[in-house]
N, CA, C and O atoms as a CHARMM CRD file, in Angstrom:
* protein
*
  376
    1    1 UNK  N    159.95500-118.53300 165.45100 PROA 1      0.00000
    2    1 UNK  CA   161.13100-118.49700 164.57100 PROA 1      0.00000
    3    1 UNK  C    162.02800-117.37700 165.06600 PROA 1      0.00000
    4    1 UNK  O    161.60200-116.23300 165.22500 PROA 1      0.00000
    5    2 UNK  N    163.31000-117.74600 165.31100 PROA 2      0.00000
    6    2 UNK  CA   164.13300-116.81900 165.86800 PROA 2      0.00000
    7    2 UNK  C    164.82900-115.87300 164.81400 PROA 2      0.00000
    8    2 UNK  O    164.86800-116.18900 163.62500 PROA 2      0.00000
    9    3 UNK  N    165.37600-114.70200 165.29200 PROA 3      0.00000
   10    3 UNK  CA   166.04800-113.73900 164.48200 PROA 3      0.00000
   11    3 UNK  C    167.06100-114.36200 163.57500 PROA 3      0.00000
   12    3 UNK  O    167.08500-114.09500 162.37300 PROA 3      0.00000
   13    4 UNK  N    167.91800-115.21200 164.15900 PROA 4      0.00000
   14    4 UNK  CA   169.06800-115.80000 163.43400 PROA 4      0.00000
   15    4 UNK  C    168.45700-116.74500 162.29800 PROA 4      0.00000
   16    4 UNK  O    168.93500-116.68400 161.16500 PROA 4      0.00000
   17    5 UNK  N    167.46300-117.56900 162.57300 PROA 5      0.00000
   18    5 UNK  CA   166.97900-118.32700 161.51600 PROA 5      0.00000
   19    5 UNK  C    166.31000-117.53400 160.39700 PROA 5      0.00000
   20    5 UNK  O    166.43800-117.90500 159.23000 PROA 5      0.00000
   21    6 UNK  N    165.62700-116.49100 160.70900 PROA 6      0.00000
   22    6 UNK  CA   165.00700-115.58000 159.61400 PROA 6      0.00000
   23    6 UNK  C    166.13100-115.01900 158.80200 PROA 6      0.00000
   24    6 UNK  O    166.09100-115.07600 157.57300 PROA 6      0.00000
   25    7 UNK  N    167.09100-114.50100 159.42000 PROA 7      0.00000
   26    7 UNK  CA   168.30600-113.96700 158.68300 PROA 7      0.00000
   27    7 UNK  C    168.94300-114.89400 157.82800 PROA 7      0.00000
   28    7 UNK  O    169.35900-114.53200 156.72700 PROA 7      0.00000
   29    8 UNK  N    169.06800-116.14600 158.26200 PROA 8      0.00000
   30    8 UNK  CA   169.65800-117.13700 157.43300 PROA 8      0.00000
   31    8 UNK  C    168.81700-117.62200 156.18900 PROA 8      0.00000
   32    8 UNK  O    169.30000-117.96900 155.11200 PROA 8      0.00000
   33    9 UNK  N    167.53800-117.58900 156.50200 PROA 9      0.00000
   34    9 UNK  CA   166.55100-117.88100 155.36200 PROA 9      0.00000
   35    9 UNK  C    166.64300-116.83100 154.32700 PROA 9      0.00000
   36    9 UNK  O    166.63300-117.15300 153.13900 PROA 9      0.00000
   37   10 UNK  N    166.73700-115.52700 154.71800 PROA 10     0.00000
   38   10 UNK  CA   166.73700-114.48300 153.77500 PROA 10     0.00000
   39   10 UNK  C    168.11600-114.51600 153.03500 PROA 10     0.00000
   40   10 UNK  O    168.15900-114.34200 151.81700 PROA 10     0.00000
   41   11 UNK  N    169.25600-114.74200 153.78800 PROA 11     0.00000
   42   11 UNK  CA   170.51600-114.69600 153.12800 PROA 11     0.00000
   43   11 UNK  C    170.46100-115.88000 152.16100 PROA 11     0.00000
   44   11 UNK  O    170.87300-115.71300 151.01300 PROA 11     0.00000
   45   12 UNK  N    169.97100-117.08700 152.55500 PROA 12     0.00000
   46   12 UNK  CA   170.00900-118.19700 151.57600 PROA 12     0.00000
   47   12 UNK  C    169.19800-117.92400 150.31700 PROA 12     0.00000
   48   12 UNK  O    169.60800-118.26100 149.20600 PROA 12     0.00000
   49   13 UNK  N    167.96000-117.26500 150.52900 PROA 13     0.00000
   50   13 UNK  CA   167.14100-116.86900 149.36100 PROA 13     0.00000
   51   13 UNK  C    168.01300-115.95200 148.41200 PROA 13     0.00000
   52   13 UNK  O    168.00800-116.17100 147.20000 PROA 13     0.00000
   53   14 UNK  N    168.72600-114.97200 148.93200 PROA 14     0.00000
   54   14 UNK  CA   169.53100-114.12300 148.13400 PROA 14     0.00000
   55   14 UNK  C    170.54500-114.89000 147.38100 PROA 14     0.00000
   56   14 UNK  O    170.77800-114.63200 146.20000 PROA 14     0.00000
   57   15 UNK  N    171.18400-115.86900 148.06100 PROA 15     0.00000
   58   15 UNK  CA   172.30700-116.66800 147.51800 PROA 15     0.00000
   59   15 UNK  C    171.70600-117.54200 146.41000 PROA 15     0.00000
   60   15 UNK  O    172.32600-117.67700 145.35500 PROA 15     0.00000
   61   16 UNK  N    170.56900-118.11900 146.60000 PROA 16     0.00000
   62   16 UNK  CA   169.96600-119.06000 145.70800 PROA 16     0.00000
   63   16 UNK  C    169.42200-118.36500 144.31700 PROA 16     0.00000
   64   16 UNK  O    169.19700-118.99700 143.28400 PROA 16     0.00000
   65   17 UNK  N    169.25700-116.97500 144.48000 PROA 17     0.00000
   66   17 UNK  CA   168.75200-116.37900 143.22300 PROA 17     0.00000
   67   17 UNK  C    169.82800-115.51100 142.71300 PROA 17     0.00000
   68   17 UNK  O    169.54600-114.75600 141.78300 PROA 17     0.00000
   69   18 UNK  N    171.04400-115.51500 143.20400 PROA 18     0.00000
   70   18 UNK  CA   172.18900-114.69100 142.59500 PROA 18     0.00000
   71   18 UNK  C    172.73500-115.49400 141.32600 PROA 18     0.00000
   72   18 UNK  O    172.39200-116.63000 140.99700 PROA 18     0.00000
   73   19 UNK  N    173.59600-114.72000 140.72400 PROA 19     0.00000
   74   19 UNK  CA   174.25800-115.22000 139.43300 PROA 19     0.00000
   75   19 UNK  C    175.47200-116.12100 139.78400 PROA 19     0.00000
   76   19 UNK  O    176.16300-116.58100 138.87500 PROA 19     0.00000
   77   20 UNK  N    175.74100-116.37800 141.06900 PROA 20     0.00000
   78   20 UNK  CA   176.76300-117.23700 141.55000 PROA 20     0.00000
   79   20 UNK  C    176.25400-118.52200 141.92900 PROA 20     0.00000
   80   20 UNK  O    175.29000-118.56300 142.69400 PROA 20     0.00000
   81   21 UNK  N    176.76000-119.54800 141.50700 PROA 21     0.00000
   82   21 UNK  CA   176.40800-120.97400 141.84600 PROA 21     0.00000
   83   21 UNK  C    177.11500-121.38600 143.00900 PROA 21     0.00000
   84   21 UNK  O    178.34600-121.40800 143.01100 PROA 21     0.00000
   85   22 UNK  N    176.34600-121.76000 144.13500 PROA 22     0.00000
   86   22 UNK  CA   176.99500-122.32500 145.33600 PROA 22     0.00000
   87   22 UNK  C    176.45600-123.81400 145.51300 PROA 22     0.00000
   88   22 UNK  O    175.27400-124.10900 145.33100 PROA 22     0.00000
   89   23 UNK  N    177.41000-124.69300 145.87400 PROA 23     0.00000
   90   23 UNK  CA   177.06300-126.01400 146.29600 PROA 23     0.00000
   91   23 UNK  C    176.29800-125.91700 147.65700 PROA 23     0.00000
   92   23 UNK  O    176.28700-124.88200 148.32300 PROA 23     0.00000
   93   24 UNK  N    175.70900-126.97900 147.99200 PROA 24     0.00000
   94   24 UNK  CA   175.09100-127.07700 149.34600 PROA 24     0.00000
   95   24 UNK  C    176.18900-126.92400 150.44600 PROA 24     0.00000
   96   24 UNK  O    175.97400-126.32400 151.49900 PROA 24     0.00000
   97   25 UNK  N    177.33000-127.48600 150.14100 PROA 25     0.00000
   98   25 UNK  CA   178.48800-127.46900 151.12200 PROA 25     0.00000
   99   25 UNK  C    178.94100-126.02600 151.22600 PROA 25     0.00000
  100   25 UNK  O    179.22200-125.57600 152.33700 PROA 25     0.00000
  101   26 UNK  N    179.02900-125.28300 150.15800 PROA 26     0.00000
  102   26 UNK  CA   179.53600-123.80300 150.16900 PROA 26     0.00000
  103   26 UNK  C    178.43900-123.03400 150.94800 PROA 26     0.00000
  104   26 UNK  O    178.76200-122.20800 151.80100 PROA 26     0.00000
  105   27 UNK  N    177.14600-123.30100 150.66000 PROA 27     0.00000
  106   27 UNK  CA   176.07700-122.51200 151.38700 PROA 27     0.00000
  107   27 UNK  C    176.16800-122.75600 152.81300 PROA 27     0.00000
  108   27 UNK  O    176.06600-121.78500 153.56200 PROA 27     0.00000
  109   28 UNK  N    176.35600-123.98600 153.32400 PROA 28     0.00000
  110   28 UNK  CA   176.46700-124.35600 154.64800 PROA 28     0.00000
  111   28 UNK  C    177.72500-123.57700 155.24400 PROA 28     0.00000
  112   28 UNK  O    177.60900-123.01600 156.33400 PROA 28     0.00000
  113   29 UNK  N    178.80200-123.54200 154.61100 PROA 29     0.00000
  114   29 UNK  CA   180.00300-122.94700 155.13000 PROA 29     0.00000
  115   29 UNK  C    179.70800-121.44500 155.29700 PROA 29     0.00000
  116   29 UNK  O    180.00500-120.88300 156.35100 PROA 29     0.00000
  117   30 UNK  N    179.14300-120.80100 154.30100 PROA 30     0.00000
  118   30 UNK  CA   178.94600-119.36700 154.28800 PROA 30     0.00000
  119   30 UNK  C    177.89300-119.00600 155.38500 PROA 30     0.00000
  120   30 UNK  O    178.03000-118.00500 156.08700 PROA 30     0.00000
  121   31 UNK  N    176.91900-119.79700 155.49300 PROA 31     0.00000
  122   31 UNK  CA   175.81400-119.47500 156.48900 PROA 31     0.00000
  123   31 UNK  C    176.17100-119.94500 157.97200 PROA 31     0.00000
  124   31 UNK  O    175.50600-119.61700 158.95400 PROA 31     0.00000
  125   32 UNK  N    177.26900-120.72900 158.00900 PROA 32     0.00000
  126   32 UNK  CA   177.84000-121.25700 159.17000 PROA 32     0.00000
  127   32 UNK  C    176.82900-122.20500 159.86000 PROA 32     0.00000
  128   32 UNK  O    176.57800-122.10700 161.06200 PROA 32     0.00000
  129   33 UNK  N    176.28400-123.08800 159.08600 PROA 33     0.00000
  130   33 UNK  CA   175.39900-124.14400 159.57700 PROA 33     0.00000
  131   33 UNK  C    175.88000-125.54100 158.98000 PROA 33     0.00000
  132   33 UNK  O    176.78200-125.66200 158.15000 PROA 33     0.00000
  133   34 UNK  N    175.17100-126.52100 159.50800 PROA 34     0.00000
  134   34 UNK  CA   175.50800-127.90200 158.89200 PROA 34     0.00000
  135   34 UNK  C    174.79500-128.03100 157.59400 PROA 34     0.00000
  136   34 UNK  O    173.87900-127.27700 157.26600 PROA 34     0.00000
  137   35 UNK  N    175.23900-129.00200 156.87200 PROA 35     0.00000
  138   35 UNK  CA   174.71200-129.32000 155.52300 PROA 35     0.00000
  139   35 UNK  C    173.24200-129.69800 155.80300 PROA 35     0.00000
  140   35 UNK  O    172.31100-129.28400 155.11300 PROA 35     0.00000
  141   36 UNK  N    173.11500-130.45100 156.78400 PROA 36     0.00000
  142   36 UNK  CA   171.61200-130.94200 157.10900 PROA 36     0.00000
  143   36 UNK  C    170.75600-129.76300 157.29600 PROA 36     0.00000
  144   36 UNK  O    169.65000-129.75700 156.75500 PROA 36     0.00000
  145   37 UNK  N    171.17000-128.70300 158.04600 PROA 37     0.00000
  146   37 UNK  CA   170.39300-127.58400 158.25800 PROA 37     0.00000
  147   37 UNK  C    170.07500-126.91400 156.89500 PROA 37     0.00000
  148   37 UNK  O    168.98300-126.38100 156.69600 PROA 37     0.00000
  149   38 UNK  N    171.04500-126.95500 155.97600 PROA 38     0.00000
  150   38 UNK  CA   170.86500-126.19700 154.72700 PROA 38     0.00000
  151   38 UNK  C    169.79000-126.96200 153.93000 PROA 38     0.00000
  152   38 UNK  O    169.00900-126.32100 153.22600 PROA 38     0.00000
  153   39 UNK  N    169.71800-128.29200 154.00800 PROA 39     0.00000
  154   39 UNK  CA   168.66100-129.10000 153.33500 PROA 39     0.00000
  155   39 UNK  C    167.38200-128.80100 154.03800 PROA 39     0.00000
  156   39 UNK  O    166.33400-128.75600 153.39500 PROA 39     0.00000
  157   40 UNK  N    167.40900-128.59400 155.31600 PROA 40     0.00000
  158   40 UNK  CA   166.08900-128.29800 155.99200 PROA 40     0.00000
  159   40 UNK  C    165.55400-126.82500 155.51000 PROA 40     0.00000
  160   40 UNK  O    164.36200-126.62000 155.27800 PROA 40     0.00000
  161   41 UNK  N    166.47100-125.91900 155.39900 PROA 41     0.00000
  162   41 UNK  CA   166.02800-124.62700 154.80700 PROA 41     0.00000
  163   41 UNK  C    165.49400-124.64400 153.41800 PROA 41     0.00000
  164   41 UNK  O    164.53200-123.95700 153.07600 PROA 41     0.00000
  165   42 UNK  N    166.18400-125.49900 152.57500 PROA 42     0.00000
  166   42 UNK  CA   165.73200-125.71000 151.26600 PROA 42     0.00000
  167   42 UNK  C    164.37600-126.33400 151.29600 PROA 42     0.00000
  168   42 UNK  O    163.53200-125.90400 150.50900 PROA 42     0.00000
  169   43 UNK  N    164.04800-127.38300 152.18800 PROA 43     0.00000
  170   43 UNK  CA   162.75900-127.91300 152.34100 PROA 43     0.00000
  171   43 UNK  C    161.75800-126.91300 152.72100 PROA 43     0.00000
  172   43 UNK  O    160.60100-127.04000 152.32000 PROA 43     0.00000
  173   44 UNK  N    162.11300-125.91700 153.47300 PROA 44     0.00000
  174   44 UNK  CA   161.22600-124.87000 153.96500 PROA 44     0.00000
  175   44 UNK  C    160.74000-124.11600 152.76100 PROA 44     0.00000
  176   44 UNK  O    159.54200-123.85500 152.65100 PROA 44     0.00000
  177   45 UNK  N    161.64600-123.74100 151.82200 PROA 45     0.00000
  178   45 UNK  CA   161.28400-123.03400 150.60600 PROA 45     0.00000
  179   45 UNK  C    160.29400-123.96300 149.86800 PROA 45     0.00000
  180   45 UNK  O    159.18500-123.53800 149.54400 PROA 45     0.00000
  181   46 UNK  N    160.66100-125.15400 149.61600 PROA 46     0.00000
  182   46 UNK  CA   159.82400-126.09700 148.81900 PROA 46     0.00000
  183   46 UNK  C    158.47300-126.22900 149.40000 PROA 46     0.00000
  184   46 UNK  O    157.47500-126.19300 148.68100 PROA 46     0.00000
  185   47 UNK  N    158.41100-126.38100 150.68600 PROA 47     0.00000
  186   47 UNK  CA   157.09600-126.48300 151.39100 PROA 47     0.00000
  187   47 UNK  C    156.23600-125.25500 151.32900 PROA 47     0.00000
  188   47 UNK  O    155.01900-125.31500 151.50100 PROA 47     0.00000
  189   48 UNK  N    156.89700-124.11100 151.07700 PROA 48     0.00000
  190   48 UNK  CA   156.23600-122.77200 150.96200 PROA 48     0.00000
  191   48 UNK  C    155.80600-122.55100 149.50400 PROA 48     0.00000
  192   48 UNK  O    155.20700-121.52100 149.19700 PROA 48     0.00000
  193   49 UNK  N    156.10600-123.52100 148.58000 PROA 49     0.00000
  194   49 UNK  CA   155.61500-123.41200 147.24400 PROA 49     0.00000
  195   49 UNK  C    156.62800-122.89600 146.24400 PROA 49     0.00000
  196   49 UNK  O    156.28800-122.66200 145.08500 PROA 49     0.00000
  197   50 UNK  N    157.84600-122.71700 146.66500 PROA 50     0.00000
  198   50 UNK  CA   158.93900-122.15300 145.73100 PROA 50     0.00000
  199   50 UNK  C    159.49800-123.45500 144.97400 PROA 50     0.00000
  200   50 UNK  O    159.48900-124.58100 145.47100 PROA 50     0.00000
  201   51 UNK  N    159.94700-123.16000 143.80300 PROA 51     0.00000
  202   51 UNK  CA   160.66000-124.26700 142.97800 PROA 51     0.00000
  203   51 UNK  C    162.10500-124.13000 143.18100 PROA 51     0.00000
  204   51 UNK  O    162.65600-123.03600 143.06600 PROA 51     0.00000
  205   52 UNK  N    162.72700-125.18600 143.47500 PROA 52     0.00000
  206   52 UNK  CA   164.21600-125.28300 143.57800 PROA 52     0.00000
  207   52 UNK  C    164.71000-126.39500 142.70000 PROA 52     0.00000
  208   52 UNK  O    164.42400-127.57800 142.88600 PROA 52     0.00000
  209   53 UNK  N    165.46900-125.94500 141.73400 PROA 53     0.00000
  210   53 UNK  CA   166.13900-126.88700 140.79200 PROA 53     0.00000
  211   53 UNK  C    167.59900-127.10700 141.22500 PROA 53     0.00000
  212   53 UNK  O    168.27500-126.18700 141.68400 PROA 53     0.00000
  213   54 UNK  N    168.07900-128.41000 141.05400 PROA 54     0.00000
  214   54 UNK  CA   169.45100-128.74300 141.20600 PROA 54     0.00000
  215   54 UNK  C    170.17300-128.62100 139.79400 PROA 54     0.00000
  216   54 UNK  O    169.75900-129.22100 138.80200 PROA 54     0.00000
  217   55 UNK  N    171.30700-127.77500 139.78900 PROA 55     0.00000
  218   55 UNK  CA   172.14900-127.78800 138.66300 PROA 55     0.00000
  219   55 UNK  C    173.36800-128.54600 138.95600 PROA 55     0.00000
  220   55 UNK  O    173.87100-128.47200 140.07700 PROA 55     0.00000
  221   56 UNK  N    173.89700-129.29300 138.00200 PROA 56     0.00000
  222   56 UNK  CA   175.11900-130.02900 138.06400 PROA 56     0.00000
  223   56 UNK  C    175.25400-130.82700 139.34800 PROA 56     0.00000
  224   56 UNK  O    176.29500-130.93600 139.99700 PROA 56     0.00000
  225   57 UNK  N    174.01700-131.40200 139.65400 PROA 57     0.00000
  226   57 UNK  CA   174.00700-132.28400 140.88000 PROA 57     0.00000
  227   57 UNK  C    173.87400-131.67600 142.16000 PROA 57     0.00000
  228   57 UNK  O    172.92100-132.02700 142.85600 PROA 57     0.00000
  229   58 UNK  N    174.67700-130.81600 142.58700 PROA 58     0.00000
  230   58 UNK  CA   174.73100-130.29500 143.95400 PROA 58     0.00000
  231   58 UNK  C    174.58100-128.81100 144.09700 PROA 58     0.00000
  232   58 UNK  O    174.94600-128.28900 145.15100 PROA 58     0.00000
  233   59 UNK  N    174.05500-128.05100 143.08800 PROA 59     0.00000
  234   59 UNK  CA   173.89500-126.63100 143.11700 PROA 59     0.00000
  235   59 UNK  C    172.43800-126.20600 143.07600 PROA 59     0.00000
  236   59 UNK  O    171.84900-126.07900 142.00300 PROA 59     0.00000
  237   60 UNK  N    171.85100-125.98400 144.27000 PROA 60     0.00000
  238   60 UNK  CA   170.47800-125.63200 144.16600 PROA 60     0.00000
  239   60 UNK  C    170.26400-124.15100 143.71900 PROA 60     0.00000
  240   60 UNK  O    171.06100-123.26400 144.02700 PROA 60     0.00000
  241   61 UNK  N    169.15700-123.93900 142.98700 PROA 61     0.00000
  242   61 UNK  CA   168.79700-122.52500 142.53300 PROA 61     0.00000
  243   61 UNK  C    167.32500-122.35900 142.80500 PROA 61     0.00000
  244   61 UNK  O    166.53200-123.27000 142.56500 PROA 61     0.00000
  245   62 UNK  N    166.98500-121.28100 143.26900 PROA 62     0.00000
  246   62 UNK  CA   165.59400-120.82100 143.51600 PROA 62     0.00000
  247   62 UNK  C    165.14100-120.27300 142.14600 PROA 62     0.00000
  248   62 UNK  O    165.48100-119.15100 141.77000 PROA 62     0.00000
  249   63 UNK  N    164.34700-121.11200 141.39700 PROA 63     0.00000
  250   63 UNK  CA   163.88300-120.85500 140.06700 PROA 63     0.00000
  251   63 UNK  C    162.78200-119.78300 139.94200 PROA 63     0.00000
  252   63 UNK  O    162.88800-118.87500 139.11700 PROA 63     0.00000
  253   64 UNK  N    161.79400-119.88700 140.71400 PROA 64     0.00000
  254   64 UNK  CA   160.70900-119.08200 140.52900 PROA 64     0.00000
  255   64 UNK  C    159.70900-119.00200 141.69700 PROA 64     0.00000
  256   64 UNK  O    159.61400-119.92500 142.50700 PROA 64     0.00000
  257   65 UNK  N    158.98600-117.91100 141.76800 PROA 65     0.00000
  258   65 UNK  CA   158.07100-117.86000 142.82500 PROA 65     0.00000
  259   65 UNK  C    156.93200-118.84500 142.53000 PROA 65     0.00000
  260   65 UNK  O    156.82000-119.33100 141.40400 PROA 65     0.00000
  261   66 UNK  N    156.11200-119.13600 143.49100 PROA 66     0.00000
  262   66 UNK  CA   154.99100-120.13100 143.36700 PROA 66     0.00000
  263   66 UNK  C    153.95800-119.55300 142.38300 PROA 66     0.00000
  264   66 UNK  O    153.71300-118.34700 142.35900 PROA 66     0.00000
  265   67 UNK  N    153.37100-120.42400 141.58800 PROA 67     0.00000
  266   67 UNK  CA   152.45900-119.98500 140.63700 PROA 67     0.00000
  267   67 UNK  C    151.17900-119.35700 141.36700 PROA 67     0.00000
  268   67 UNK  O    150.66700-118.30300 140.99200 PROA 67     0.00000
  269   68 UNK  N    150.73100-120.09300 142.41600 PROA 68     0.00000
  270   68 UNK  CA   149.53300-119.63400 143.16800 PROA 68     0.00000
  271   68 UNK  C    150.13000-118.45800 144.13700 PROA 68     0.00000
  272   68 UNK  O    151.15800-118.60800 144.79600 PROA 68     0.00000
  273   69 UNK  N    149.44100-117.41800 144.13000 PROA 69     0.00000
  274   69 UNK  CA   149.77600-116.37500 145.07600 PROA 69     0.00000
  275   69 UNK  C    149.66800-116.81000 146.48000 PROA 69     0.00000
  276   69 UNK  O    148.60800-117.27500 146.90200 PROA 69     0.00000
  277   70 UNK  N    150.73100-116.67900 147.24000 PROA 70     0.00000
  278   70 UNK  CA   150.61100-117.06400 148.55800 PROA 70     0.00000
  279   70 UNK  C    150.71100-115.85500 149.48200 PROA 70     0.00000
  280   70 UNK  O    151.60500-115.03600 149.27100 PROA 70     0.00000
  281   71 UNK  N    149.87800-115.68900 150.46600 PROA 71     0.00000
  282   71 UNK  CA   149.98000-114.58900 151.40500 PROA 71     0.00000
  283   71 UNK  C    150.91400-114.99800 152.45900 PROA 71     0.00000
  284   71 UNK  O    150.84800-116.10500 152.99300 PROA 71     0.00000
  285   72 UNK  N    151.88300-114.00300 152.79400 PROA 72     0.00000
  286   72 UNK  CA   152.82200-114.19700 153.79200 PROA 72     0.00000
  287   72 UNK  C    152.35000-114.56100 155.07700 PROA 72     0.00000
  288   72 UNK  O    152.96300-115.32800 155.81900 PROA 72     0.00000
  289   73 UNK  N    151.11600-113.94700 155.38900 PROA 73     0.00000
  290   73 UNK  CA   150.31000-114.16600 156.52100 PROA 73     0.00000
  291   73 UNK  C    149.97500-115.78700 156.71800 PROA 73     0.00000
  292   73 UNK  O    149.95500-116.28700 157.84300 PROA 73     0.00000
  293   74 UNK  N    149.74900-116.45100 155.67600 PROA 74     0.00000
  294   74 UNK  CA   149.49100-117.83400 155.63900 PROA 74     0.00000
  295   74 UNK  C    150.53900-118.67400 155.97500 PROA 74     0.00000
  296   74 UNK  O    150.34900-119.75200 156.53800 PROA 74     0.00000
  297   75 UNK  N    151.77500-118.20100 155.62900 PROA 75     0.00000
  298   75 UNK  CA   152.93000-119.05700 155.89200 PROA 75     0.00000
  299   75 UNK  C    153.70900-118.76100 157.20300 PROA 75     0.00000
  300   75 UNK  O    154.44200-119.60400 157.72100 PROA 75     0.00000
  301   76 UNK  N    153.53200-117.64700 157.65700 PROA 76     0.00000
  302   76 UNK  CA   154.30400-117.25300 158.99100 PROA 76     0.00000
  303   76 UNK  C    153.34500-116.67500 159.98400 PROA 76     0.00000
  304   76 UNK  O    152.50500-115.82300 159.69300 PROA 76     0.00000
  305   77 UNK  N    153.51600-117.18100 161.15400 PROA 77     0.00000
  306   77 UNK  CA   152.70500-116.66400 162.30700 PROA 77     0.00000
  307   77 UNK  C    153.65600-116.15000 163.24400 PROA 77     0.00000
  308   77 UNK  O    154.31800-116.90500 163.95600 PROA 77     0.00000
  309   78 UNK  N    153.76600-114.82200 163.28400 PROA 78     0.00000
  310   78 UNK  CA   154.74200-114.11300 164.15300 PROA 78     0.00000
  311   78 UNK  C    154.11500-113.42700 165.28800 PROA 78     0.00000
  312   78 UNK  O    153.03400-112.84300 165.20000 PROA 78     0.00000
  313   79 UNK  N    154.83600-113.51300 166.38400 PROA 79     0.00000
  314   79 UNK  CA   154.32700-112.59200 167.61400 PROA 79     0.00000
  315   79 UNK  C    154.66500-111.25100 167.20300 PROA 79     0.00000
  316   79 UNK  O    155.46800-111.03200 166.29600 PROA 79     0.00000
  317   80 UNK  N    154.02800-110.28600 167.89800 PROA 80     0.00000
  318   80 UNK  CA   154.34100-108.86800 167.69200 PROA 80     0.00000
  319   80 UNK  C    156.03000-108.53600 167.83100 PROA 80     0.00000
  320   80 UNK  O    156.57900-107.68500 167.13200 PROA 80     0.00000
  321   81 UNK  N    156.64100-109.24200 168.71000 PROA 81     0.00000
  322   81 UNK  CA   158.08000-109.10100 168.91900 PROA 81     0.00000
  323   81 UNK  C    158.88600-109.65800 167.71900 PROA 81     0.00000
  324   81 UNK  O    159.88400-109.10800 167.25400 PROA 81     0.00000
  325   82 UNK  N    158.35400-110.78500 167.28200 PROA 82     0.00000
  326   82 UNK  CA   159.13600-111.38600 166.06100 PROA 82     0.00000
  327   82 UNK  C    158.78100-110.58000 164.88300 PROA 82     0.00000
  328   82 UNK  O    159.64800-110.50500 164.01300 PROA 82     0.00000
  329   83 UNK  N    157.62300-109.93700 164.68300 PROA 83     0.00000
  330   83 UNK  CA   157.28400-109.09600 163.52000 PROA 83     0.00000
  331   83 UNK  C    158.23600-107.99700 163.55100 PROA 83     0.00000
  332   83 UNK  O    158.84700-107.66100 162.53700 PROA 83     0.00000
  333   84 UNK  N    158.39200-107.39700 164.72700 PROA 84     0.00000
  334   84 UNK  CA   159.40100-106.21200 164.90700 PROA 84     0.00000
  335   84 UNK  C    160.81900-106.52700 164.48600 PROA 84     0.00000
  336   84 UNK  O    161.48400-105.77000 163.78000 PROA 84     0.00000
  337   85 UNK  N    161.26600-107.73600 164.97800 PROA 85     0.00000
  338   85 UNK  CA   162.58800-108.15600 164.64700 PROA 85     0.00000
  339   85 UNK  C    162.75000-108.33600 163.09000 PROA 85     0.00000
  340   85 UNK  O    163.73000-107.87600 162.50400 PROA 85     0.00000
  341   86 UNK  N    161.77300-109.00900 162.46100 PROA 86     0.00000
  342   86 UNK  CA   161.75500-109.26800 161.05000 PROA 86     0.00000
  343   86 UNK  C    161.81300-107.91300 160.28700 PROA 86     0.00000
  344   86 UNK  O    162.59300-107.73300 159.35200 PROA 86     0.00000
  345   87 UNK  N    160.92400-106.95000 160.74700 PROA 87     0.00000
  346   87 UNK  CA   160.90500-105.71400 160.14400 PROA 87     0.00000
  347   87 UNK  C    162.19900-104.98900 160.25100 PROA 87     0.00000
  348   87 UNK  O    162.61600-104.44700 159.22700 PROA 87     0.00000
  349   88 UNK  N    162.86100-104.90700 161.29800 PROA 88     0.00000
  350   88 UNK  CA   164.16700-104.38500 161.56500 PROA 88     0.00000
  351   88 UNK  C    165.23100-105.08100 160.63500 PROA 88     0.00000
  352   88 UNK  O    166.01500-104.41000 159.96300 PROA 88     0.00000
  353   89 UNK  N    165.22500-106.33100 160.62700 PROA 89     0.00000
  354   89 UNK  CA   166.13900-107.12400 159.73000 PROA 89     0.00000
  355   89 UNK  C    165.97400-106.76500 158.32200 PROA 89     0.00000
  356   89 UNK  O    166.97500-106.47200 157.66900 PROA 89     0.00000
  357   90 UNK  N    164.78700-106.75900 157.77700 PROA 90     0.00000
  358   90 UNK  CA   164.55200-106.31400 156.36900 PROA 90     0.00000
  359   90 UNK  C    165.01400-104.96400 155.99700 PROA 90     0.00000
  360   90 UNK  O    165.57900-104.71600 154.93200 PROA 90     0.00000
  361   91 UNK  N    164.72600-104.01500 157.01300 PROA 91     0.00000
  362   91 UNK  CA   165.16300-102.67800 156.69800 PROA 91     0.00000
  363   91 UNK  C    166.79000-102.56200 156.75900 PROA 91     0.00000
  364   91 UNK  O    167.39900-101.73200 156.08500 PROA 91     0.00000
  365   92 UNK  N    167.35700-103.38500 157.54600 PROA 92     0.00000
  366   92 UNK  CA   168.85800-103.44200 157.62500 PROA 92     0.00000
  367   92 UNK  C    169.49000-104.06900 156.43900 PROA 92     0.00000
  368   92 UNK  O    170.66100-103.79500 156.17600 PROA 92     0.00000
  369   93 UNK  N    168.77600-104.92500 155.66900 PROA 93     0.00000
  370   93 UNK  CA   169.23000-105.61100 154.39800 PROA 93     0.00000
  371   93 UNK  C    169.45600-104.60300 153.29800 PROA 93     0.00000
  372   93 UNK  O    170.37900-104.75400 152.49800 PROA 93     0.00000
  373   94 UNK  N    168.63000-103.57700 153.24500 PROA 94     0.00000
  374   94 UNK  CA   168.83700-102.64800 152.13100 PROA 94     0.00000
  375   94 UNK  C    169.87000-101.73900 152.43500 PROA 94     0.00000
  376   94 UNK  O    170.19300-100.87600 151.61900 PROA 94     0.00000
């Protein structure tokens, strides 16, 4: 998983949990990706056990964390270099 994809997934997670409602088209435009890629990212969250609900037809919201506790290490297998990039990215978000 490359740095740009991780950054987009984290930005998308923040947008899906914010008080602002974004359509999938708006999410795609803001993240500078195709709408198809946006749906792939949403599928990634669903496949990881997150609940995504659609409001008013085309407004996805990340509603809650998975009921079963998921260890991050079970979902992501990173090389040492990728782990360093992710760590640097997470520090820069705050």
